[in-house]
C-alpha positions in Angstrom: 73.0 0.6 98.9 73.1 3.9 97.9 74.0 7.3 99.6 71.0 9.6 99.0 70.7 13.0 99.7 67.0 14.6 100.3 66.6 17.9 100.2 63.6 18.7 102.2 62.6 16.4 104.6 59.0 17.5 105.2 55.7 15.7 104.3 56.9 13.5 101.7 60.8 13.7 102.0 60.6 12.5 106.0 58.9 9.2 105.4 60.3 8.8 102.2 64.1 9.0 104.0 62.6 6.2 106.7 61.4 4.0 103.9 64.5 4.2 101.6 67.1 3.5 105.3 64.8 0.1 105.5 65.6 -0.9 102.2 69.3 -0.3 103.1 70.3 2.7 101.7 72.1 5.7 103.4 70.2 8.6 104.1 71.4 12.5 104.3 68.2 14.6 105.0 67.9 18.2 104.9 65.6 20.6 107.5 65.4 24.3 107.8 64.4 23.8 111.6 66.7 23.2 113.9 64.0 21.2 116.1 63.6 18.9 113.5 67.5 17.7 113.9 66.8 15.2 116.7 63.7 13.9 115.0 65.8 12.9 111.9 68.4 11.6 113.8 66.2 9.3 115.7 64.7 8.1 112.5 68.3 7.2 111.1 68.2 10.0 109.0 71.9 12.0 109.2 70.5 15.2 109.5 72.1 18.9 108.2 70.6 22.2 108.4 70.4 23.4 105.1 68.7 27.0 103.9 68.7 27.3 100.2 68.0 31.5 99.3 67.9 33.1 96.4 71.5 34.2 96.2 73.0 32.2 98.8 72.7 28.5 100.2 74.2 27.1 104.0 77.6 26.2 104.2 76.4 22.8 105.2 75.1 21.9 101.6 79.0 20.4 101.2 78.6 18.3 103.6 74.9 17.1 103.0 75.9 16.5 99.5 79.4 14.3 100.6 80.1 11.2 99.1 76.0 10.7 97.7 75.1 9.6 94.2 71.9 10.9 94.3 70.1 13.7 95.3 66.3 13.9 95.7 65.0 17.6 95.5 61.5 18.0 97.4 61.0 21.5 98.3 57.9 23.4 97.3 58.0 26.7 95.9 56.1 28.4 98.4 55.0 31.7 96.3 52.4 32.9 98.4 52.6 36.6 98.9 54.7 37.3 95.9 54.1 40.6 94.4 54.7 41.7 91.0 57.7 44.3 90.4 57.6 47.4 88.5 57.6 45.1 84.7 54.6 44.0 86.0 56.5 39.9 86.3 56.8 38.3 89.4 60.4 37.4 90.6 61.8 33.9 90.0 62.4 33.1 93.6 62.3 29.5 93.3 64.0 29.1 89.8 66.6 31.6 91.6 67.1 28.8 94.3 67.7 25.8 92.1 70.1 28.1 90.3 72.2 29.2 93.3 72.2 25.4 94.2 73.6 24.0 90.7 77.4 24.6 91.7 76.8 22.7 94.5 75.6 19.9 93.3 78.3 20.2 89.8 81.1 20.0 92.2 80.0 17.2 94.5 79.7 13.6 94.1 76.1 13.6 92.9 75.7 12.4 89.4 71.7 11.8 89.2 68.8 14.4 90.6 65.4 13.3 91.1 63.4 16.6 91.2 59.9 16.4 92.7 57.5 18.8 90.3 54.2 19.1 89.9 51.0 18.3 87.3 50.7 22.0 87.6 52.9 22.9 84.3 50.4 21.8 82.5 47.9 24.3 83.1 44.2 23.8 82.7 44.3 21.4 79.5 41.0 20.4 78.5 42.4 16.6 77.0 44.5 13.5 78.4 47.8 14.8 79.2 51.1 12.3 78.9 54.5 13.3 79.7 54.8 14.5 75.8 51.9 16.8 75.8 53.7 20.6 76.2 53.3 22.2 79.2 51.2 25.4 79.5 51.5 26.6 83.4 48.4 29.3 84.6 50.0 29.5 88.1 53.0 31.3 89.4 54.2 28.2 91.2 53.7 26.1 87.5 55.7 28.4 85.7 58.6 28.6 88.0 58.2 24.7 88.7 58.4 24.5 84.7 62.0 26.7 84.6 63.5 24.9 87.3 62.7 21.6 85.4 64.5 23.1 82.4 67.3 24.6 84.3 68.3 21.0 85.8 67.5 19.0 82.9 69.9 20.8 81.0 72.6 20.2 82.8 75.2 18.2 81.5 77.5 17.3 85.5 74.3 15.0 86.1 71.2 13.1 85.3 68.2 14.4 86.2 64.5 12.5 86.1 61.6 14.9 86.7 58.4 13.6 88.7 55.5 15.3 88.1 52.9 14.4 91.0 49.0 15.4 91.2 47.3 16.4 93.7 49.3 15.4 97.2 46.8 12.9 99.7 47.5 11.0 103.0 46.1 9.6 106.3 46.9 13.7 107.3 46.3 15.0 104.3 42.8 15.4 102.5 41.5 18.2 100.4 38.1 17.2 101.4 38.6 18.5 105.0 39.3 22.4 103.8 36.0 22.1 101.1 33.7 20.6 103.6 30.8 22.7 104.4 31.7 25.4 102.0 29.0 26.2 99.2 29.2 27.1 95.5 32.3 25.7 94.9 33.8 25.5 91.1 34.3 23.0 88.4 32.1 20.1 90.1 32.5 18.1 86.5 36.5 18.5 86.6 38.3 15.3 87.1 40.4 14.8 90.2 43.9 13.8 89.5 45.3 12.5 92.7 48.4 10.6 94.4 48.5 9.2 97.8 51.7 9.4 99.8 52.1 5.4 99.5 52.6 5.7 95.9 54.9 9.0 95.9 57.0 6.7 97.9 56.7 3.6 96.1 57.5 5.3 92.2 60.6 7.6 93.9 62.1 3.8 95.3 61.4 2.1 91.7 63.0 4.9 89.8 66.0 4.4 92.3 66.2 0.6 92.0 65.5 0.2 88.1 67.9 3.6 87.8 65.5 5.5 85.4 67.4 8.8 85.2 67.0 11.1 82.2 62.9 11.0 82.0 60.1 12.8 82.8 57.2 11.1 84.9 53.6 12.1 85.6 52.2 10.5 88.7 48.8 10.2 89.4 46.3 7.4 90.2 44.5 5.8 87.5 41.0 7.1 88.5 39.6 10.0 88.0 36.0 11.0 88.9 34.5 14.4 88.7 35.2 17.0 91.6 31.9 17.0 93.0 31.2 13.0 92.8 34.3 12.5 94.5 34.3 15.1 97.3 30.8 14.4 98.4 31.6 10.6 98.5 34.7 11.2 100.8 32.7 13.8 103.4 30.6 11.3 103.7 32.8 9.0 104.4 34.8 11.1 106.9 31.2 12.1 108.6 32.1 16.1 107.5 29.1 18.4 106.1 28.8 17.8 102.5 30.3 20.3 100.1 28.1 22.1 98.1 28.7 22.7 94.1 28.2 25.2 91.4 25.5 24.4 89.2 27.3 26.0 86.6 29.2 23.2 84.4 32.9 23.3 83.6 34.7 22.9 80.0 38.1 21.8 81.7 38.2 18.0 82.0 42.0 17.4 82.5 43.2 13.6 82.8 46.6 13.5 84.1 47.8 9.6 82.2 50.1 7.4 84.4 50.5 5.0 81.8 54.5 6.0 81.0 54.8 5.1 85.0 52.8 1.9 84.9 54.8 0.7 81.8 58.3 1.8 82.0 58.4 0.9 85.3 56.0 -2.0 85.6 54.7 -0.3 88.4 51.0 -1.1 89.8 49.2 1.8 92.0 48.9 0.2 95.6 45.7 2.9 96.0 43.4 3.3 93.5 40.5 4.5 95.0 41.9 6.8 97.3 
C-alpha cells in the first residue's frame, strides 16, 4: 500500500484515483472546484482544494503532499486564448505553474513523480515515433509540456517518469462526435494515434506497481488506421452523420510506437480497436 497524491482529479485523474483505492492505496486528490470536494470524498478520496497559478500555489499544497511517496501530475496546459507579448513569444504560463510547484515537492515526502504529458511534443513527424525520437513540438501546448518535462526530469530531489499519451478517448469522450457531419476535413490519410481511458489507467497502475521511474513512455494503442477510415467507421457505428474528408492527401503519417510500454512493462493493451 502506498499513499499517492493526484494533482488534477478530472477526466482521467478521478477514475484513476478510484482504481488505485480499489488496489489498496491511500489517495489524496486535488480539485479547483469546491463543488467537487464532496464528490471526491464520497469516492474515498481525501480531497484538497488546490489552485496552481503562475506565481503561487494554494496553502493546502503542503497538506495535499504530506506523507505521499508518489505524486501524479495530471493537469492540462489550457493555453487557449493566450496572446503573444511584445517579443512575439508566448508567456510560458503552464511552465511557470510547474516551476511554482517544484519547491513544494522538494520539501515534501514525495520521492517519485509521474507527469502525464502528450505525444504533441513530437510535432507532425512523417515517421515512426519512439521515445528516443527528438521532440519537435509545433503547438504551444506541446512546447510547454516539453519544457515542463525537462524541469521535472532534471530535479535531483525526486525521480520522474514521463508518460506521453496519444489522443484520449473513452465512453464519454470520442473525437468523432465533433467531426460527424463536417465537410472538407483535412488529412484524410493521416494515421490515428489514440488511447482509451481504460488503458491510460492500467498503464499508470503498472508503472507504480513495477516501480518504473526515471523513464519516458509513449502510450498509444497499437492500431493506426487512417483518419478517413477510422472516423467514417465510428460515425457509422454510432449512427452519426458521416464526416466528409478533403480529397487532398497528406504526406504526414506519424505513427506513435508503444513498443517500449509493451516490452518494459510487459503490457498488453486491453482495447486495441476503440
